[in-house]
KEKE-3310 file (N, C-alpha, C; in steps of 0.2 Angstrom, whole numbers, plus 5000, padded with zeros to 4 digits):
npx = (4839:4849:4857:4861:4869:4878:4885:4890:4904:4916:4922:4937:4940:4933:4940:4954:4951:4947:4958:4966:4960:4962:4976:4976:4968:4978:4989:4984:4980:4993:4997:4990:4993:5007:5004:4998:5006:5016:5022:5022:5017:5020:5032:5033:5039:5035:5021:5020:5025:5018:5005:5008:5011:4998:4991:4997:4994:4980:4978:4984:4975:4963:4966:4969:4956:4948:4955:4952:4937:4935:4941:4932:4920:4923:4924:4910:4902:4900:4895:4882:4874:4868:4879:4880:4878:4889:4899:4896:4898:4911:4917:4921:4923:4916:4921:4910:4901:4906:4904:4915:4923:4934:4947:4944:4953:4968)
npy = (4821:4815:4813:4826:4827:4817:4822:4834:4843:4837:4839:4841:4841:4854:4863:4862:4869:4881:4886:4886:4896:4907:4909:4914:4924:4932:4933:4942:4952:4957:4959:4969:4978:4982:4986:4998:5006:5008:5024:5030:5024:5025:5034:5052:5054:5042:5042:5052:5050:5038:5044:5053:5043:5038:5048:5050:5038:5039:5050:5045:5035:5042:5049:5039:5032:5043:5044:5031:5032:5042:5037:5025:5033:5038:5027:5021:5032:5027:5016:5004:4998:4999:5007:4998:4986:4985:4985:4973:4963:4966:4964:4972:4978:4990:5002:5006:4994:4987:4994:5002:5016:5031:5034:5048:5063:5065)
npz = (5199:5204:5192:5190:5202:5200:5187:5191:5199:5208:5228:5228:5214:5213:5221:5215:5203:5209:5213:5201:5195:5205:5204:5189:5190:5199:5190:5180:5187:5190:5179:5174:5183:5179:5167:5169:5177:5170:5161:5150:5135:5121:5112:5109:5097:5090:5088:5081:5070:5065:5065:5054:5044:5042:5037:5026:5019:5017:5010:4999:4996:4995:4982:4974:4973:4968:4955:4950:4949:4940:4930:4927:4927:4914:4906:4907:4901:4887:4889:4887:4897:4915:4928:4938:4933:4925:4934:4940:4929:4927:4938:4949:4966:4977:4989:4995:4993:5004:5015:5020:5025:5024:5036:5049:5047:5058)
capx = (4842:4855:4861:4864:4874:4884:4888:4893:4912:4917:4925:4944:4940:4932:4946:4958:4947:4947:4966:4968:4957:4965:4982:4975:4966:4983:4993:4980:4980:5000:4998:4986:4997:5012:5002:4996:5013:5020:5019:5020:5019:5022:5035:5030:5041:5033:5015:5020:5028:5012:5000:5010:5010:4991:4988:4999:4990:4973:4979:4984:4967:4958:4970:4969:4949:4946:4957:4948:4930:4935:4941:4926:4915:4923:4921:4903:4899:4898:4893:4875:4871:4870:4885:4880:4878:4895:4903:4895:4902:4920:4920:4921:4919:4918:4921:4904:4899:4909:4903:4921:4923:4940:4946:4944:4958:4969)
capy = (4824:4811:4815:4833:4827:4814:4827:4840:4842:4834:4845:4840:4846:4861:4867:4864:4873:4887:4888:4889:4903:4912:4910:4917:4932:4935:4934:4945:4958:4959:4961:4975:4984:4984:4991:5004:5009:5012:5030:5033:5017:5026:5039:5056:5053:5036:5043:5058:5045:5034:5048:5055:5038:5038:5055:5049:5032:5041:5055:5041:5032:5046:5050:5033:5032:5047:5043:5025:5034:5047:5031:5021:5036:5038:5022:5022:5037:5026:5009:5005:4996:5004:5007:4992:4980:4987:4983:4966:4960:4966:4961:4978:4980:4996:5003:5006:4988:4983:4998:5006:5023:5033:5036:5054:5066:5066)
capz = (5204:5204:5186:5192:5206:5196:5183:5195:5201:5217:5230:5226:5208:5215:5224:5211:5199:5212:5214:5195:5194:5208:5199:5183:5193:5201:5186:5176:5191:5191:5172:5174:5187:5175:5162:5174:5181:5163:5161:5142:5131:5114:5112:5103:5089:5087:5088:5075:5063:5064:5062:5047:5039:5042:5034:5019:5017:5018:5005:4992:4996:4991:4976:4969:4972:4964:4948:4947:4949:4935:4925:4926:4923:4907:4901:4907:4896:4880:4890:4887:4903:4921:4932:4944:4929:4923:4939:4941:4924:4927:4945:4953:4972:4979:4997:4997:4994:5010:5020:5022:5024:5025:5042:5048:5048:5065)
cpx = (4849:4860:4863:4870:4880:4888:4893:4901:4912:4922:4933:4944:4938:4937:4952:4957:4948:4954:4969:4965:4960:4972:4981:4973:4974:4989:4990:4981:4987:5001:4996:4990:5004:5010:5000:5002:5017:5016:5018:5023:5022:5025:5031:5032:5037:5026:5014:5022:5021:5006:5002:5009:5003:4988:4991:4995:4983:4973:4980:4978:4963:4960:4968:4960:4947:4949:4954:4940:4931:4936:4935:4920:4916:4922:4913:4899:4897:4896:4885:4871:4872:4876:4885:4881:4885:4900:4902:4900:4909:4922:4923:4919:4923:4919:4915:4900:4900:4909:4910:4921:4932:4941:4946:4951:4962:4972)
cpy = (4821:4811:4821:4831:4823:4817:4832:4838:4840:4839:4844:4844:4852:4866:4867:4868:4881:4890:4890:4895:4909:4913:4915:4923:4934:4937:4941:4953:4961:4962:4968:4981:4985:4988:4998:5008:5012:5020:5032:5027:5019:5034:5045:5056:5049:5038:5048:5054:5041:5039:5051:5050:5037:5042:5053:5044:5034:5045:5050:5037:5036:5048:5045:5031:5036:5046:5036:5027:5038:5041:5027:5025:5037:5032:5020:5026:5033:5018:5009:5002:5000:5003:5000:4985:4980:4982:4975:4962:4960:4964:4966:4978:4987:4996:5002:4999:4984:4988:5001:5013:5025:5036:5045:5057:5066:5073)
cpz = (5205:5199:5187:5196:5202:5191:5185:5197:5209:5221:5229:5219:5208:5217:5219:5206:5202:5212:5207:5193:5198:5206:5193:5185:5195:5195:5181:5180:5191:5184:5172:5178:5183:5170:5164:5176:5175:5161:5153:5138:5124:5115:5107:5098:5086:5084:5082:5070:5061:5062:5056:5042:5037:5038:5025:5016:5015:5011:4998:4990:4991:4984:4971:4968:4967:4957:4946:4946:4942:4929:4922:4924:4916:4901:4901:4902:4889:4882:4890:4893:4908:4924:4936:4939:4926:4928:4941:4934:4924:4933:4949:4959:4975:4986:4999:4998:5000:5016:5023:5021:5026:5032:5043:5049:5056:5065)
residu = (GLU:LEU:LYS:ASP:LEU:ASN:SER:SER:MET:THR:THR:PRO:GLU:MET:ALA:ARG:GLU:MET:GLU:GLU:LEU:ARG:LYS:ASP:CYS:ALA:SER:TYR:THR:GLU:LYS:LEU:GLU:ARG:ILE:LYS:SER:ALA:THR:ASN:HIS:VAL:THR:PRO:GLU:GLU:LYS:GLU:ARG:VAL:CYS:SER:GLN:GLN:LYS:LEU:TYR:CYS:LYS:GLU:TRP:ARG:ARG:ARG:LYS:ARG:MET:ALA:THR:GLU:LEU:LEU:GLU:ALA:ILE:LEU:GLU:GLY:TYR:PRO:LYS:SER:LYS:LYS:GLN:PHE:PHE:GLU:GLU:VAL:GLY:ILE:GLU:THR:ASP:GLU:ASP:HIS:ASN:VAL:THR:LEU:PRO:ALA:ALA:VAL)
# end
């Protein structure tokens, strides 16, 4: 019991800690109010620009993945080992290896 009492905070330390926590809480509350009071953080033009860029990048991703798949399939036609063995020998990592999927269209 003495060990617990010696390791616990003293009353002045506790008061300082509470004051710091109150200041943190006040600053977070103020920040939250500023965020809530802002009506529109993103302009419609900016949102449209970002969405169009995402569509473009997803389209490119699909196109490049399809091209790579077709190329690898052509190589594998004459390859004596399995697809998995070929990928290991060459050092190819696929989206599926890392559980990556294309984002849904916006």
